[in-house]
VEXTI-576393 format. One record per residue (C-alpha): residue in three letters; z, y, x; residue number from 1. Coordinates in Angstrom, 2 decimals, m for minus. Layout:
VEXTI-576393
<node type="ALA" up="Z" north="Y" east="X" seq="NUM"/>
...
This chain:
VEXTI-576393
<node type="UNK" up="m1.73" north="m5.44" east="m29.16" seq="1"/>
<node type="UNK" up="1.08" north="m6.77" east="m26.95" seq="2"/>
<node type="UNK" up="m0.34" north="m4.93" east="m23.94" seq="3"/>
<node type="UNK" up="m0.58" north="m1.65" east="m25.88" seq="4"/>
<node type="UNK" up="3.05" north="m1.90" east="m26.95" seq="5"/>
<node type="UNK" up="4.11" north="m1.90" east="m23.28" seq="6"/>
<node type="UNK" up="2.12" north="1.24" east="m22.42" seq="7"/>
<node type="UNK" up="3.96" north="4.48" east="m21.66" seq="8"/>
<node type="UNK" up="2.62" north="6.94" east="m24.23" seq="9"/>
<node type="UNK" up="3.39" north="10.00" east="m22.14" seq="10"/>
<node type="UNK" up="1.28" north="8.69" east="m19.26" seq="11"/>
<node type="UNK" up="m1.55" north="7.87" east="m21.68" seq="12"/>
<node type="UNK" up="m1.37" north="11.40" east="m23.10" seq="13"/>
<node type="UNK" up="m1.44" north="12.93" east="m19.62" seq="14"/>
<node type="UNK" up="m4.65" north="11.10" east="m18.76" seq="15"/>
<node type="UNK" up="m6.23" north="12.03" east="m22.08" seq="16"/>
<node type="UNK" up="m5.69" north="15.66" east="m21.14" seq="17"/>
<node type="UNK" up="m6.94" north="15.18" east="m17.57" seq="18"/>
<node type="UNK" up="m10.01" north="13.31" east="m18.82" seq="19"/>
<node type="UNK" up="m10.78" north="16.16" east="m21.21" seq="20"/>
<node type="UNK" up="m10.45" north="18.77" east="m18.47" seq="21"/>
<node type="UNK" up="m12.50" north="16.72" east="m16.03" seq="22"/>
<node type="UNK" up="m15.30" north="16.21" east="m18.57" seq="23"/>
<node type="UNK" up="m15.80" north="19.95" east="m19.00" seq="24"/>
<node type="UNK" up="m17.78" north="22.23" east="m16.70" seq="25"/>
<node type="UNK" up="m15.41" north="25.12" east="m17.47" seq="26"/>
<node type="UNK" up="m11.63" north="25.48" east="m17.73" seq="27"/>
<node type="UNK" up="m10.17" north="24.49" east="m21.11" seq="28"/>
<node type="UNK" up="m7.45" north="26.17" east="m23.16" seq="29"/>
<node type="UNK" up="m4.59" north="24.54" east="m25.05" seq="30"/>
<node type="UNK" up="m6.32" north="24.81" east="m28.43" seq="31"/>
<node type="UNK" up="m9.53" north="23.18" east="m27.21" seq="32"/>
<node type="UNK" up="m7.63" north="20.42" east="m25.43" seq="33"/>
<node type="UNK" up="m5.61" north="19.83" east="m28.58" seq="34"/>
<node type="UNK" up="m8.84" north="19.42" east="m30.56" seq="35"/>
<node type="UNK" up="m10.41" north="17.06" east="m28.01" seq="36"/>
<node type="UNK" up="m7.38" north="14.86" east="m27.42" seq="37"/>
<node type="UNK" up="m6.07" north="14.97" east="m31.03" seq="38"/>
<node type="UNK" up="m2.56" north="15.35" east="m29.63" seq="39"/>
<node type="UNK" up="0.03" north="17.77" east="m31.07" seq="40"/>
<node type="UNK" up="m0.37" north="21.26" east="m29.64" seq="41"/>
<node type="UNK" up="3.25" north="21.32" east="m28.48" seq="42"/>
<node type="UNK" up="2.70" north="18.07" east="m26.58" seq="43"/>
<node type="UNK" up="m0.43" north="19.39" east="m24.89" seq="44"/>
<node type="UNK" up="1.31" north="22.63" east="m23.90" seq="45"/>
<node type="UNK" up="4.39" north="20.82" east="m22.56" seq="46"/>
<node type="UNK" up="2.37" north="18.34" east="m20.50" seq="47"/>
<node type="UNK" up="0.08" north="21.05" east="m19.13" seq="48"/>
<node type="UNK" up="3.10" north="23.07" east="m18.01" seq="49"/>
<node type="UNK" up="4.44" north="20.05" east="m16.14" seq="50"/>
<node type="UNK" up="1.05" north="19.26" east="m14.61" seq="51"/>
<node type="UNK" up="0.66" north="22.87" east="m13.50" seq="52"/>
<node type="UNK" up="4.10" north="22.81" east="m11.87" seq="53"/>
<node type="UNK" up="3.10" north="19.67" east="m9.94" seq="54"/>
<node type="UNK" up="m0.25" north="21.11" east="m8.84" seq="55"/>
<node type="UNK" up="m2.24" north="18.56" east="m10.83" seq="56"/>
<node type="UNK" up="m3.88" north="21.33" east="m12.87" seq="57"/>
<node type="UNK" up="m4.38" north="25.07" east="m12.27" seq="58"/>
<node type="UNK" up="m4.19" north="27.76" east="m14.94" seq="59"/>
<node type="UNK" up="m6.52" north="30.76" east="m15.01" seq="60"/>
<node type="UNK" up="m5.35" north="34.27" east="m15.91" seq="61"/>
<node type="UNK" up="m6.19" north="33.57" east="m19.57" seq="62"/>
<node type="UNK" up="m4.30" north="30.26" east="m19.63" seq="63"/>
<node type="UNK" up="m7.25" north="27.93" east="m19.39" seq="64"/>
<node type="UNK" up="m6.86" north="24.87" east="m17.25" seq="65"/>
<node type="UNK" up="m8.85" north="23.16" east="m14.51" seq="66"/>
<node type="UNK" up="m8.17" north="20.27" east="m12.15" seq="67"/>
<node type="UNK" up="m5.73" north="21.34" east="m9.42" seq="68"/>
<node type="UNK" up="m5.64" north="20.72" east="m5.65" seq="69"/>
<node type="UNK" up="m3.19" north="17.81" east="m5.81" seq="70"/>
<node type="UNK" up="m5.83" north="15.59" east="m7.40" seq="71"/>
<node type="UNK" up="m8.08" north="16.11" east="m4.41" seq="72"/>
<node type="UNK" up="m5.34" north="14.82" east="m2.10" seq="73"/>
<node type="UNK" up="m5.26" north="11.59" east="m4.12" seq="74"/>
<node type="UNK" up="m9.04" north="11.46" east="m4.07" seq="75"/>
<node type="UNK" up="m9.13" north="11.81" east="m0.27" seq="76"/>
<node type="UNK" up="m6.49" north="9.09" east="0.08" seq="77"/>
<node type="UNK" up="m8.43" north="6.72" east="m2.17" seq="78"/>
<node type="UNK" up="m11.61" north="7.48" east="m0.23" seq="79"/>
<node type="UNK" up="m9.92" north="6.69" east="3.10" seq="80"/>
<node type="UNK" up="m8.53" north="3.42" east="1.73" seq="81"/>
<node type="UNK" up="m11.91" north="2.38" east="0.34" seq="82"/>
<node type="UNK" up="m13.54" north="3.28" east="3.63" seq="83"/>
<node type="UNK" up="m11.00" north="1.18" east="5.54" seq="84"/>
<node type="UNK" up="m11.65" north="m1.84" east="3.34" seq="85"/>
<node type="UNK" up="m15.42" north="m1.43" east="3.73" seq="86"/>
<node type="UNK" up="m15.07" north="m1.27" east="7.51" seq="87"/>
<node type="UNK" up="m12.65" north="m4.18" east="7.68" seq="88"/>
<node type="UNK" up="m14.41" north="m6.52" east="5.22" seq="89"/>
<node type="UNK" up="m17.05" north="m7.98" east="7.59" seq="90"/>
<node type="UNK" up="m14.38" north="m8.55" east="10.26" seq="91"/>
<node type="UNK" up="m12.12" north="m10.21" east="7.67" seq="92"/>
<node type="UNK" up="m14.86" north="m12.60" east="6.58" seq="93"/>
<node type="UNK" up="m15.65" north="m13.44" east="10.20" seq="94"/>
<node type="UNK" up="m11.96" north="m14.02" east="10.89" seq="95"/>
<node type="UNK" up="m11.67" north="m16.53" east="8.05" seq="96"/>
<node type="UNK" up="m14.84" north="m18.33" east="9.16" seq="97"/>
<node type="UNK" up="m13.48" north="m18.73" east="12.68" seq="98"/>
<node type="UNK" up="m9.75" north="m19.27" east="12.01" seq="99"/>
<node type="UNK" up="m9.57" north="m20.59" east="8.43" seq="100"/>
<node type="UNK" up="m6.39" north="m18.63" east="7.65" seq="101"/>
<node type="UNK" up="m5.66" north="m15.78" east="5.24" seq="102"/>
<node type="UNK" up="m6.26" north="m12.27" east="6.60" seq="103"/>
<node type="UNK" up="m4.73" north="m9.27" east="4.84" seq="104"/>
<node type="UNK" up="m4.95" north="m5.47" east="5.05" seq="105"/>
<node type="UNK" up="m2.06" north="m3.36" east="3.76" seq="106"/>
<node type="UNK" up="m0.80" north="0.22" east="3.70" seq="107"/>
<node type="UNK" up="2.58" north="1.88" east="3.45" seq="108"/>
<node type="UNK" up="3.39" north="3.37" east="0.05" seq="109"/>
<node type="UNK" up="6.78" north="4.31" east="m1.39" seq="110"/>
<node type="UNK" up="8.67" north="2.20" east="1.17" seq="111"/>
<node type="UNK" up="6.66" north="m0.92" east="0.38" seq="112"/>
<node type="UNK" up="3.62" north="m2.70" east="1.75" seq="113"/>
<node type="UNK" up="0.74" north="m2.42" east="m0.70" seq="114"/>
<node type="UNK" up="m2.02" north="m4.95" east="m0.10" seq="115"/>
<node type="UNK" up="m5.47" north="m3.35" east="m0.13" seq="116"/>
<node type="UNK" up="m7.51" north="m6.48" east="0.42" seq="117"/>
<node type="UNK" up="m7.34" north="m10.11" east="1.48" seq="118"/>
<node type="UNK" up="m9.73" north="m12.84" east="2.46" seq="119"/>
<node type="UNK" up="m8.52" north="m16.35" east="1.73" seq="120"/>
<node type="UNK" up="m8.68" north="m19.11" east="4.30" seq="121"/>
<node type="UNK" up="m7.72" north="m22.72" east="3.72" seq="122"/>
<node type="UNK" up="m5.75" north="m23.08" east="0.50" seq="123"/>
<node type="UNK" up="m1.99" north="m23.14" east="0.41" seq="124"/>
<node type="UNK" up="0.27" north="m22.89" east="m2.62" seq="125"/>
<node type="UNK" up="2.33" north="m19.94" east="m1.41" seq="126"/>
<node type="UNK" up="m0.57" north="m17.49" east="m1.13" seq="127"/>
<node type="UNK" up="m0.28" north="m16.50" east="m4.80" seq="128"/>
<node type="UNK" up="3.08" north="m14.88" east="m3.95" seq="129"/>
<node type="UNK" up="1.68" north="m12.49" east="m1.34" seq="130"/>
<node type="UNK" up="0.39" north="m9.82" east="m3.70" seq="131"/>
<node type="UNK" up="0.37" north="m6.99" east="m4.53" seq="132"/>
<node type="UNK" up="3.42" north="m5.55" east="m2.72" seq="133"/>
<node type="UNK" up="6.02" north="m6.70" east="m0.20" seq="134"/>
<node type="UNK" up="9.29" north="m5.26" east="1.16" seq="135"/>
<node type="UNK" up="9.15" north="m3.62" east="4.56" seq="136"/>
<node type="UNK" up="12.16" north="m5.29" east="6.16" seq="137"/>
<node type="UNK" up="11.11" north="m8.92" east="5.62" seq="138"/>
<node type="UNK" up="7.32" north="m8.78" east="5.94" seq="139"/>
<node type="UNK" up="5.28" north="m8.68" east="9.12" seq="140"/>
<node type="UNK" up="3.17" north="m5.72" east="8.02" seq="141"/>
<node type="UNK" up="6.29" north="m3.93" east="6.77" seq="142"/>
<node type="UNK" up="7.88" north="m4.15" east="10.22" seq="143"/>
<node type="UNK" up="4.77" north="m2.57" east="11.73" seq="144"/>
<node type="UNK" up="5.29" north="0.47" east="9.49" seq="145"/>
<node type="UNK" up="9.06" north="0.57" east="10.08" seq="146"/>
<node type="UNK" up="8.47" north="0.54" east="13.84" seq="147"/>
<node type="UNK" up="6.83" north="3.97" east="13.54" seq="148"/>
<node type="UNK" up="9.68" north="5.49" east="11.52" seq="149"/>
<node type="UNK" up="11.76" north="8.12" east="13.26" seq="150"/>
<node type="UNK" up="15.50" north="7.44" east="13.62" seq="151"/>
<node type="UNK" up="16.16" north="9.72" east="10.66" seq="152"/>
<node type="UNK" up="13.50" north="8.05" east="8.50" seq="153"/>
<node type="UNK" up="14.79" north="4.59" east="9.38" seq="154"/>
<node type="UNK" up="18.39" north="5.51" east="8.56" seq="155"/>
<node type="UNK" up="17.26" north="6.98" east="5.25" seq="156"/>
<node type="UNK" up="15.34" north="3.78" east="4.47" seq="157"/>
<node type="UNK" up="18.34" north="1.61" east="5.35" seq="158"/>
<node type="UNK" up="20.60" north="3.75" east="3.18" seq="159"/>
<node type="UNK" up="18.34" north="3.34" east="0.17" seq="160"/>
<node type="UNK" up="17.28" north="m0.29" east="0.69" seq="161"/>
<node type="UNK" up="19.42" north="m3.36" east="0.18" seq="162"/>
<node type="UNK" up="18.42" north="m5.93" east="2.80" seq="163"/>
<node type="UNK" up="18.45" north="m8.81" east="0.36" seq="164"/>
<node type="UNK" up="18.67" north="m12.24" east="1.98" seq="165"/>
<node type="UNK" up="15.61" north="m14.07" east="0.68" seq="166"/>
<node type="UNK" up="15.91" north="m16.98" east="3.14" seq="167"/>
<node type="UNK" up="18.27" north="m17.96" east="5.95" seq="168"/>
<node type="UNK" up="15.87" north="m16.23" east="8.36" seq="169"/>
<node type="UNK" up="15.85" north="m12.85" east="6.60" seq="170"/>
<node type="UNK" up="17.08" north="m9.98" east="8.80" seq="171"/>
<node type="UNK" up="19.79" north="m8.89" east="6.40" seq="172"/>
<node type="UNK" up="21.72" north="m6.35" east="8.50" seq="173"/>
<node type="UNK" up="20.59" north="m3.00" east="9.94" seq="174"/>
<node type="UNK" up="21.55" north="m4.17" east="13.44" seq="175"/>
<node type="UNK" up="19.32" north="m7.26" east="13.29" seq="176"/>
<node type="UNK" up="16.42" north="m5.26" east="11.89" seq="177"/>
<node type="UNK" up="16.72" north="m2.52" east="14.51" seq="178"/>
<node type="UNK" up="16.69" north="m5.09" east="17.31" seq="179"/>
<node type="UNK" up="13.57" north="m6.65" east="15.83" seq="180"/>
<node type="UNK" up="11.84" north="m3.26" east="15.55" seq="181"/>
<node type="UNK" up="12.50" north="m2.58" east="19.25" seq="182"/>
<node type="UNK" up="10.51" north="m5.74" east="20.03" seq="183"/>
<node type="UNK" up="7.74" north="m4.73" east="17.63" seq="184"/>
<node type="UNK" up="7.41" north="m1.32" east="19.30" seq="185"/>
<node type="UNK" up="7.22" north="m2.98" east="22.71" seq="186"/>
<node type="UNK" up="4.62" north="m5.62" east="21.81" seq="187"/>
<node type="UNK" up="2.67" north="m4.02" east="18.92" seq="188"/>
<node type="UNK" up="2.96" north="m7.33" east="17.08" seq="189"/>
<node type="UNK" up="5.39" north="m8.31" east="14.34" seq="190"/>
<node type="UNK" up="6.39" north="m11.55" east="12.67" seq="191"/>
<node type="UNK" up="7.63" north="m12.80" east="9.33" seq="192"/>
<node type="UNK" up="9.27" north="m16.04" east="10.38" seq="193"/>
<node type="UNK" up="9.85" north="m17.46" east="6.90" seq="194"/>
<node type="UNK" up="11.88" north="m14.34" east="6.15" seq="195"/>
<node type="UNK" up="10.15" north="m13.51" east="2.88" seq="196"/>
<node type="UNK" up="9.65" north="m17.05" east="1.63" seq="197"/>
<node type="UNK" up="10.32" north="m20.54" east="2.94" seq="198"/>
<node type="UNK" up="7.24" north="m22.21" east="4.40" seq="199"/>
<node type="UNK" up="5.32" north="m18.95" east="4.88" seq="200"/>
<node type="UNK" up="4.76" north="m17.34" east="8.28" seq="201"/>
<node type="UNK" up="2.86" north="m14.11" east="8.97" seq="202"/>
<node type="UNK" up="1.88" north="m12.23" east="12.11" seq="203"/>
<node type="UNK" up="0.81" north="m8.58" east="11.90" seq="204"/>
<node type="UNK" up="m0.71" north="m5.85" east="14.06" seq="205"/>
<node type="UNK" up="m1.19" north="m2.11" east="13.47" seq="206"/>
<node type="UNK" up="m4.42" north="m0.47" east="12.40" seq="207"/>
<node type="UNK" up="m4.58" north="2.80" east="14.30" seq="208"/>
<node type="UNK" up="m6.69" north="5.91" east="13.82" seq="209"/>
<node type="UNK" up="m6.31" north="9.04" east="15.96" seq="210"/>
<node type="UNK" up="m3.15" north="7.62" east="17.50" seq="211"/>
<node type="UNK" up="m1.42" north="7.04" east="14.15" seq="212"/>
<node type="UNK" up="m0.75" north="3.82" east="12.25" seq="213"/>
<node type="UNK" up="m2.72" north="4.07" east="9.01" seq="214"/>
<node type="UNK" up="m2.53" north="0.43" east="7.94" seq="215"/>
<node type="UNK" up="m1.63" north="m3.04" east="9.15" seq="216"/>
<node type="UNK" up="m3.38" north="m6.38" east="9.27" seq="217"/>
<node type="UNK" up="m1.72" north="m9.77" east="9.04" seq="218"/>
<node type="UNK" up="m2.62" north="m13.41" east="9.23" seq="219"/>
<node type="UNK" up="m0.58" north="m15.58" east="6.88" seq="220"/>
<node type="UNK" up="m0.29" north="m19.29" east="6.28" seq="221"/>
<node type="UNK" up="2.05" north="m22.24" east="5.94" seq="222"/>
<node type="UNK" up="4.35" north="m22.47" east="8.94" seq="223"/>
<node type="UNK" up="3.50" north="m26.10" east="9.65" seq="224"/>
<node type="UNK" up="m0.25" north="m25.45" east="9.72" seq="225"/>
<node type="UNK" up="0.00" north="m22.38" east="11.94" seq="226"/>
<node type="UNK" up="2.16" north="m24.38" east="14.33" seq="227"/>
<node type="UNK" up="m0.46" north="m27.12" east="14.54" seq="228"/>
<node type="UNK" up="m3.21" north="m24.59" east="15.19" seq="229"/>
<node type="UNK" up="m1.11" north="m22.98" east="17.91" seq="230"/>
<node type="UNK" up="1.09" north="m19.88" east="17.72" seq="231"/>
<node type="UNK" up="m0.53" north="m18.29" east="20.74" seq="232"/>
<node type="UNK" up="m4.03" north="m18.90" east="19.36" seq="233"/>
<node type="UNK" up="m3.10" north="m17.36" east="15.99" seq="234"/>
<node type="UNK" up="m1.34" north="m14.43" east="17.65" seq="235"/>
<node type="UNK" up="m4.33" north="m13.72" east="19.91" seq="236"/>
<node type="UNK" up="m6.75" north="m13.97" east="16.99" seq="237"/>
<node type="UNK" up="m4.95" north="m11.31" east="14.93" seq="238"/>
<node type="UNK" up="m4.57" north="m9.05" east="17.99" seq="239"/>
<node type="UNK" up="m8.33" north="m9.25" east="18.57" seq="240"/>
<node type="UNK" up="m8.97" north="m8.60" east="14.88" seq="241"/>
<node type="UNK" up="m6.84" north="m5.44" east="15.01" seq="242"/>
<node type="UNK" up="m8.57" north="m4.23" east="18.16" seq="243"/>
<node type="UNK" up="m11.96" north="m4.72" east="16.52" seq="244"/>
<node type="UNK" up="m10.95" north="m2.53" east="13.57" seq="245"/>
<node type="UNK" up="m9.29" north="0.08" east="15.78" seq="246"/>
<node type="UNK" up="m12.37" north="0.35" east="17.99" seq="247"/>
<node type="UNK" up="m14.52" north="0.91" east="14.90" seq="248"/>
<node type="UNK" up="m12.40" north="3.64" east="13.33" seq="249"/>
């Protein structure tokens, strides 16, 4: 019951309507959708009007509704992401077997890193804090995405985003971040040097398809352990991992 109380009823109603449309072989009118969903007719009409405006549904000449083109964009995106995870998974497992550290795959969404998948290496207490999203400015994968932003896109991001100082190492001014991104662009490798959380270090590389960054991969672990295993060894391992994925795409 507690979980249901926290649900947004409007969102639930929207998906009731979309489920009803999707389940039918033919477009559905307001009256039929009202009967199927058991929602008030005014609610169904109002939500359909909004969904039509957004391109989520299309209306026929007799005001019957079918799934619109916008949904297919989401479907293609989900398919690409699933395909990327399927391609990367064997390489991720092999990486953990050989290097014993966490390997992560993430994408850019709404000015955040969204983790698609991860394979866990040797246990460390901080790994629970890695998911499911991370800020761009203080994460290694986030810096990979920021490095591809145009000057206008970067300025817009910096205007909207407060560079909160999470640790003493966090790049908390636009000048510091821009200098770091210049290095990332030059080397195609980025670092989170305990900038997101004390004791946690990450190194990331881009995942590239058709010349465009579509995702990023990072190795993450406790700073002390990565240091013992050798920074150059860890850096080279994640570079080789990224090249393996890029050559497969």
